[in-house]
C-alpha positions in Angstrom: -11.9 12.3 6.2 -11.0 12.5 10.1 -15.3 12.6 10.9 -15.2 9.5 8.9 -12.4 7.7 10.8 -13.8 8.5 14.0 -17.2 7.6 13.1 -15.4 3.9 12.6 -13.0 3.7 15.2 -15.0 4.8 18.5 -13.6 3.2 21.4 -15.2 0.3 23.1 -15.2 -1.5 26.3 -16.2 -4.9 25.9 -15.0 -6.2 29.7 -13.7 -5.0 32.8 -10.4 -3.7 31.7 -10.5 -5.0 27.7 -10.0 -2.1 25.2 -10.4 -1.7 21.6 -7.0 -0.8 20.2 -7.4 1.4 16.9 -3.9 1.6 14.4 -3.2 2.7 10.8 -0.3 2.2 8.2 0.2 3.4 4.8 -0.8 -0.2 3.2 -3.1 -2.4 3.4 -3.4 -6.4 4.6 -2.9 -8.0 0.8 -5.0 -11.6 1.6 -6.5 -13.5 4.4 -5.1 -16.7 2.8 -2.2 -17.7 5.0 -0.3 -19.5 2.0 -1.0 -16.7 -0.4 1.8 -13.8 0.2 4.8 -13.9 2.1 5.0 -10.1 3.3 5.7 -9.2 6.4 2.7 -6.7 7.1 0.4 -9.3 5.7 1.6 -12.3 7.7 1.8 -11.0 11.0 -1.8 -10.1 10.4 -2.6 -13.7 9.4 -0.7 -14.6 12.5 -3.6 -13.1 14.6 -6.1 -16.1 13.7 -3.4 -18.6 12.1 -1.3 -20.1 14.8 1.8 -22.2 13.8 3.6 -24.9 15.6 5.7 -22.7 17.0 5.5 -19.1 17.8 8.1 -16.3 19.1 8.8 -15.2 22.5 9.5 -10.9 23.1 13.4 -12.1 22.3 12.1 -13.6 19.1 13.2 -17.0 20.8 11.0 -20.0 19.4 8.1 -20.9 21.9 5.8 -23.8 21.6 2.4 -23.0 20.0 0.4 -25.9 18.1 3.2 -28.4 19.0 4.4 -28.6 22.4 7.7 -30.5 22.0 9.7 -31.3 19.3 12.6 -33.6 19.2 15.1 -35.0 16.5 15.1 -38.5 15.2 18.6 -38.4 13.4 20.2 -36.1 11.2 17.4 -35.2 8.6 13.8 -36.5 10.7 12.2 -34.4 13.6 8.9 -35.6 15.4 6.6 -32.9 17.2 4.0 -33.4 19.7 0.9 -31.4 19.1 -1.3 -29.6 21.6 -4.1 -31.4 22.9 -7.6 -29.8 23.2 -7.3 -27.1 20.9 -10.2 -25.8 18.6 -10.5 -23.9 15.6 -12.5 -21.1 15.8 -15.9 -22.7 14.2 -15.2 -25.5 17.1 -13.4 -28.2 14.9 -10.7 -29.8 16.4 -7.4 -29.5 15.7 -5.2 -33.0 15.0 -2.3 -33.9 12.7 -4.6 -33.9 9.7 -4.5 -30.3 9.8 -0.7 -29.8 9.9 -0.2 -32.5 7.3 -2.6 -30.5 5.0 -1.3 -27.2 6.1 2.1 -28.2 4.8 1.3 -29.6 1.9 -0.8 -26.8 0.7 1.7 -24.6 1.8 4.3 -26.1 -0.6 1.8 -25.5 -3.6 2.2 -21.5 -3.0 5.1 -20.1 -4.7 5.3 -17.8 -1.8 5.7 -20.6 0.8 6.9 -23.5 -0.7 10.5 -21.8 -0.1 9.4 -22.7 4.0 7.4 -25.8 3.3 10.1 -27.5 1.3 13.2 -27.5 3.6 10.8 -28.1 6.3 10.6 -31.7 4.7 8.1 -34.4 3.9 5.6 -34.5 6.6 4.0 -37.7 7.7 1.2 -37.8 10.2 2.0 -40.7 13.2 -0.9 -40.1 15.1 -3.8 -37.8 15.8 -1.4 -35.5 17.4 1.7 -36.8 16.2 3.6 -35.7 12.9 7.3 -36.4 11.7 8.8 -34.2 9.2 11.8 -36.3 6.8 14.2 -34.1 4.9 16.1 -35.6 2.1 19.4 -34.1 3.2 20.7 -32.9 6.7 19.9 -29.1 7.0 20.7 -27.2 10.6 17.7 -25.0 9.9 14.7 -27.4 9.3 13.0 -26.4 12.7 13.2 -22.9 11.8 11.9 -23.4 8.3 8.6 -25.8 10.0 8.3 -22.6 12.5 7.5 -20.3 9.5 4.2 -22.1 8.0 0.9 -20.8 9.6 -1.9 -24.1 10.3 -5.0 -24.0 9.2 -8.4 -26.3 9.3 -8.3 -28.7 6.4 -12.1 -29.4 7.2 -13.0 -25.6 6.4 -10.6 -25.3 3.4 -11.5 -28.1 1.6 -15.2 -27.3 2.3 -15.0 -24.0 0.9 -12.9 -24.6 -2.1 -9.6 -23.3 -1.0 -7.9 -26.6 -0.4 -5.2 -25.1 -2.7 -3.1 -21.2 -1.8 -4.4 -18.4 -3.4 -2.7 -17.6 -6.5 -2.1 -14.0 -5.5 0.1 -13.1 -8.2 -2.5 -14.0 -10.8 -5.4 -11.9 -8.7 -7.2 -14.8 -7.9 -10.2 -14.4 -5.4 -10.7 -17.1 -3.0 -12.9 -18.1 0.1 -10.0 -18.4 2.0 -8.5 -15.0 0.9 -11.6 -13.2 2.1 -12.3 -15.2 5.1 -10.2 -16.9 7.7 -9.9 -20.0 10.0 -7.5 -20.7 12.3 -6.8 -21.3 16.3 -5.2 -18.0 16.6 -6.2 -15.7 19.7 -8.1 -13.4 17.1 -11.1 -14.1 15.0 -11.7 -12.2 11.7 -15.0 -10.8 12.1 -14.5 -8.0 9.2 -12.5 -7.8 5.8 -12.8 -5.0 3.8 -9.8 -4.5 1.5 -9.0 -0.7 1.7 -11.5 0.0 4.1 -11.1 -1.7 7.5 -10.0 -5.0 9.5 -11.2 -5.9 12.4 -10.4 -8.9 14.7 -12.0 -9.4 18.2 -10.6 -11.9 21.0 -11.1 -15.7 20.8 -12.3 -16.8 24.2 -11.5 -20.1 23.9 -7.9 -19.7 22.7 -5.6 -22.1 24.4 -2.7 -19.6 25.1 -4.9 -17.7 27.8 -4.5 -20.5 30.0 -0.7 -19.9 29.9 -1.0 -16.3 30.2 0.4 -15.2 26.7 -2.2 -12.9 26.7 -0.7 -10.0 27.9 -2.6 -7.1 27.1 -6.1 -5.8 27.0 -6.8 -5.5 23.0 -9.8 -7.6 22.9 -10.9 -5.9 19.9 -8.5 -4.6 17.1 -9.6 -2.2 14.3 -6.9 -1.4 11.3 -7.2 1.2 8.6 -5.1 1.6 5.9 -4.8 5.6 5.9 -2.1 6.3 2.7 -1.2 9.8 3.9 1.3 10.1 6.1 -0.1 13.5 7.8 -3.8 12.3 7.6 -2.4 9.4 10.0 -0.7 11.6 12.5 -3.7 13.7 12.4 -6.0 10.7 13.3 -3.6 9.8 15.9 -3.1 13.1 17.7 -7.0 13.9 17.5 -7.5 10.5 19.3 -9.3 8.8 16.3 -6.5 6.4 16.3 -4.5 4.7 19.2 -1.2 3.9 17.1 0.6 4.5 13.4 3.3 1.9 12.4 5.1 4.2 10.0 4.9 7.7 11.3 6.8 10.1 8.9 10.5 10.3 9.7 10.8 14.0 9.4 7.8 14.2 12.2 10.1 11.8 14.8 12.2 14.9 16.7 8.9 16.9 17.5 7.3 13.7 18.6 9.8 12.7 20.8 9.0 16.1 22.6 5.0 15.6 22.7 3.6 14.5 26.0 0.6 13.2 24.5 2.5 10.5 22.4 5.0 7.7 22.7 7.8 6.8 20.2 8.8 3.0 19.8 12.1 2.8 18.0 14.3 0.0 17.0 16.5 -1.6 14.1 14.3 -3.5 11.9 15.7 -6.7 10.7 15.5 -5.9 6.9 17.5 -5.3 4.1 16.5 -2.8 1.4 18.2 -3.5 -1.8 17.7 -2.9 -5.7 17.4 -5.8 -8.0 18.2 -6.2 -11.6 17.2 -7.8 -14.1 20.0 -9.9 -15.4 18.4 -12.9 -17.4 16.3 -11.3 -20.5 18.2 -10.8 -23.6 16.7 -7.2 -24.1 15.8 -4.6 -21.3 12.6 -4.1 -20.4 11.2 -0.6 -20.2 14.6 0.5 -21.8 15.9 2.6 -25.0 18.3 0.2 -25.4 16.8 -2.6 -28.0 18.9 -5.8 -28.9 20.6 -6.1 -25.5 20.4 -6.2 -21.6 22.9 -3.6 -20.1 22.5 -5.4 -16.9 23.9 -8.2 -18.1 27.5 -6.5 -17.8 28.8 -6.4 -14.3 30.5 -3.2 -14.9 27.1 -1.6 -15.4 25.9 -2.7 -12.2 28.9 -1.7 -10.6 28.2 1.8 -12.1 24.9 1.8 -10.9 26.5 0.9 -7.1 29.5 3.6 -6.8 27.0 6.4 -7.7 24.5 5.8 -5.1 25.4 8.7 -2.3 24.3 6.5 0.4 25.0 9.0 2.7 22.9 11.6 1.1 20.0 9.1 1.5 20.6 8.0 5.1 20.8 12.0 5.8 18.2 13.4 3.5 15.8 10.8 2.9 15.8 8.6 6.2 16.7 11.5 8.5 19.1 9.4 10.0 17.5 6.2 10.6 18.8 3.4 8.4 22.2 2.0 8.5 23.9 1.7 5.2 25.4 -1.7 4.2 27.3 -3.7 1.7 25.6 -6.8 3.0 22.5 -8.4 1.1 21.1 -10.0 4.4 19.3 -8.6 7.1 21.2 -8.9 10.4 24.7 -9.4 10.1 25.3 -9.5 13.8 22.9 -12.1 14.6 24.8 -14.3 11.5 28.2 -13.8 12.5 29.5 -12.5 9.4 33.1 -10.7 9.2 32.9 -7.1 9.4 35.5 -6.4 6.4 32.0 -7.8 4.2 30.1 -5.0 5.2 32.4 -2.1 3.2 30.4 -0.5 0.4 32.5 0.8 -2.6 33.4 4.3 -2.6 30.8 6.8 -4.0 32.7 8.1 -7.0 30.5 9.7 -9.7 33.6 9.8 -12.2 34.4 6.1 -11.8 30.8 5.2 -12.2 30.9 7.1 -16.0 34.3 5.4 -16.9 32.8 1.7 -16.2 29.4 2.7 -18.2 31.8 4.1 -21.2 33.8 1.3 -20.7 30.8 -1.1 -21.2 29.9 1.0 -24.5 27.6 3.3 -23.0 29.3 6.6 -22.9 26.0 8.2 -23.1 24.2 6.5 -20.7 21.0 4.8 -21.4 17.1 5.0 -19.9 15.3 2.4 -18.1 12.1 2.1 -15.6 13.1 1.6 -11.5 9.7 0.2 -10.0 9.3 0.6 -6.9 6.3 0.4 -4.0 4.9 3.5 -2.4 3.3 2.2 0.6 5.1 -0.9 1.9 8.5 0.3 2.9 10.1 3.4 5.1 10.2 6.2 2.7 10.3 3.5 -0.3 8.9 6.0 -3.2 11.7 8.8 -1.8 14.4 6.3 -2.2 13.4 5.4 -5.3 13.4 9.0 -6.4 16.5 10.0 -4.9 18.0 6.9 -6.7 17.1 8.1 -10.2 18.3 11.4 -9.3 21.7 10.1 -8.4 22.0 8.3 -11.6 21.3 10.7 -13.8 24.3 12.6 -12.8 26.1 9.6 -14.8 24.2 9.7 -17.7 21.3 7.4 -17.0 17.6 8.4 -17.6 15.7 6.6 -14.9 11.8 6.8 -15.2 10.6 6.1 -11.3 7.3 4.1 -11.1 5.7 3.5 -8.4 2.6 1.7 -7.2 0.9 0.7 -3.9 1.9 -2.5 -3.0 -1.2 -4.7 -3.8 -0.1 -4.1 -7.6 4.0 -4.0 -6.9 3.5 -7.9 -5.1 1.3 -9.1 -8.0 4.0 -8.0 -10.4 7.3 -9.1 -9.1 6.9 -12.6 -8.7 6.0 -12.7 -12.4 9.6 -10.6 -13.1 8.0 -7.8 -14.8 10.6 -5.3 -13.8 14.0 -4.6 -15.4 14.9 -2.8 -12.4 13.0 -2.7 -8.8 13.0 -2.3 -4.8 13.2 -5.4 -2.9 13.1 -5.6 0.8 13.4 -8.5 2.8 13.4 -9.2 6.5 14.2 -12.3 8.7 13.3 -12.4 12.0 15.3 -16.1 12.4 18.5 -13.8 12.2 20.2 -16.2 10.1 21.4 -15.4 6.5 20.2 -18.9 4.8 16.8 -17.3 4.7 17.7 -14.6 3.0 20.2 -16.5 0.3 18.3 -19.2 -0.5 15.4 -17.7 -1.9 16.4 -14.2 -2.9 20.1 -14.8 -4.4 20.0 -18.9 -6.0 18.9 -19.3 -9.1 14.9 -20.4 -9.6 14.3 -24.0 -8.5 10.4 -24.2 -8.8 10.6 -27.7 -7.1 12.8 -27.0 -4.3 11.4 -23.4 -3.6 15.3 -22.1 -4.0 15.1 -18.3 -5.9 11.7 -18.3 -5.6 12.1 -14.5 -5.0 15.2 -13.6 -7.0 14.0 -10.8 -8.8 16.7 -10.2 -11.2 16.5 -13.6 -12.1 20.3 -14.4 -12.3 22.1 -17.4 -11.8 25.2 -17.2 -10.3 26.6 -20.9 -10.6 29.3 -20.5 -8.0 26.8 -18.9 -5.5 24.1 -21.7 -6.3 26.8 -24.2 -5.3 28.0 -22.6 -2.0 24.1 -22.2 -0.9 23.5 -25.9 -1.6 26.5 -27.0 0.4 26.0 -24.5 3.1 22.2 -25.7 3.5 23.3 -29.4 4.5 26.3 -28.4 6.3 26.1 -29.3 9.9 29.2 -28.1 11.5 28.8 -24.6 12.5 32.1 -23.0 11.7 32.2 -24.3 8.2 28.6 -23.2 7.8 29.8 -20.0 8.6 32.6 -20.1 6.1 30.2 -21.1 3.1 27.6 -18.1 3.9 30.6 -15.8 3.9 31.9 -17.1 1.0 28.4 -16.7 -0.7 28.1 -13.2 0.1 31.7 -12.2 -1.6 30.5 -14.2 -4.3 27.5 -12.0 -4.7 29.4 -8.9 -4.0 32.0 -9.6 -6.7 29.5 -9.8 -9.1 27.1 -7.2 -7.8 24.3 -9.5 -8.8 22.0 -7.1 -6.4 22.7 -3.8 -5.1 22.3 -3.5 -1.1 21.2 -0.1 0.5 20.5 0.0 4.0 19.0 -1.8 6.7 15.7 0.2 8.2 15.4 1.7 11.9 11.8 1.4 12.2 9.9 4.2 14.6 6.5 3.4 16.0 4.3 6.4 17.4 1.5 5.6 19.7 -1.0 7.4 22.3 0.6 8.2 25.7 -2.0 5.6 27.3 -0.8 2.7 24.9 1.9 0.5 25.7 3.7 -1.7 23.0 6.5 -4.1 22.5 8.8 -3.1 19.4 10.0 -6.1 17.6 12.8 -6.3 15.6 10.7 -7.6 12.4 8.3 -4.8 12.6 5.5 -6.9 13.6 2.7 -5.4 15.9 1.5 -7.8 18.4 -1.7 -6.8 19.7 -1.3 -9.7 22.1 1.4 -7.4 24.1 -0.7 -4.3 23.6 -2.1 -2.0 26.6 -4.5 0.4 26.3 -5.1 2.4 29.6 
């Protein structure tokens, strides 16, 4: 394995000061289609090729990218001036037609309509001006607009990719294997499960503005599933950076002069979704009914989780237990009293199960990814053991994220792990897609994997969406969280702390969304 990696990942110097940056993680990039998969790791890599209208500064504030300026034109309308002189990687000029096409294309995707919908209807005013009109006032309209990558209309139509790839149906398209954007890197090789290679775009508009701060002119990514193999490759110099080192290795790595540890809190909530829609629970020994429809059962599962044991033994202290089902309460201003978990109480949990009609428990399957979140499989195994203490017979079934994220949109699981990140630091980017009931026409509830319908939550989310008064809006968000907590519609676990590790000669910028941005990478 080491020899193979070394052979494929040789250091290459392409110009004075330029370097090849070689890195690895446990999972792979799911697709090259920028509108097909709303998964952070995949989106981060797609962003190398596909610019958006706005990007992010190091403090995560918005920065002008393909749009140079945007102004409100009334409470529901925004006008964007587009950057002139920009070209796609094939030399085609970037115009307003590409923006209109990209937003309309994203609106056809179940993964991206949650962003394209609230952005509003997009209209071309002239070759470098577009207008977004929302049916109702939306305090976050600009932030939704910032989430949609821009692709070449001409290239997509020429290659039969005018519609987004249906990732859940395992569709393969030209755009899922190739890429054509205006971004800082060009895709030069994509071999799923083997490697992905990008090279610097010498014509990128951002070079003139000094946005390319590092020297990583070539990027070679390899998925390496085994944590020990990833670390062996790093220590031997075969790769320069590991996105997801084993947590148990962190203390020793901090003392190793040959490597650097880069750590920070991630804006990501890890939770458990429970099917509250089906009349009969899948993968269960209970027939003719669904125990998860009973709030007492959901509460029993919640109270039988020893979250401090998960933090100490599974996460090695690198997690922040929480009771709030959103990624970043500090950014949202959510009251501290809402971040209080119910006490860990096995006896109380058993009593709740008995009261609900399950004194001897029941069996079900917990589905989880094994290469997406920090110690995802280990967390699920620990949950299975904890739930066994209250009489539940839990089968833990894990799989690579490539399979997992094809099945979750179809609601194929009874109980499953859900991770959700938000670089906007606003609760609505979580509440709207995850906890509103499914509305295909608006994108609300597109990632509600518990498939539940809480009328109180739906009403509060819709009011908060159009409330422009900041204090009133925050009150509606707080009430939404209270309503979710009251019904235990989902079970929050923790927020991740995500350490990265690199060779000592590498400098990176750690982002709270856990996105590696190679423009800020330097290899000496």
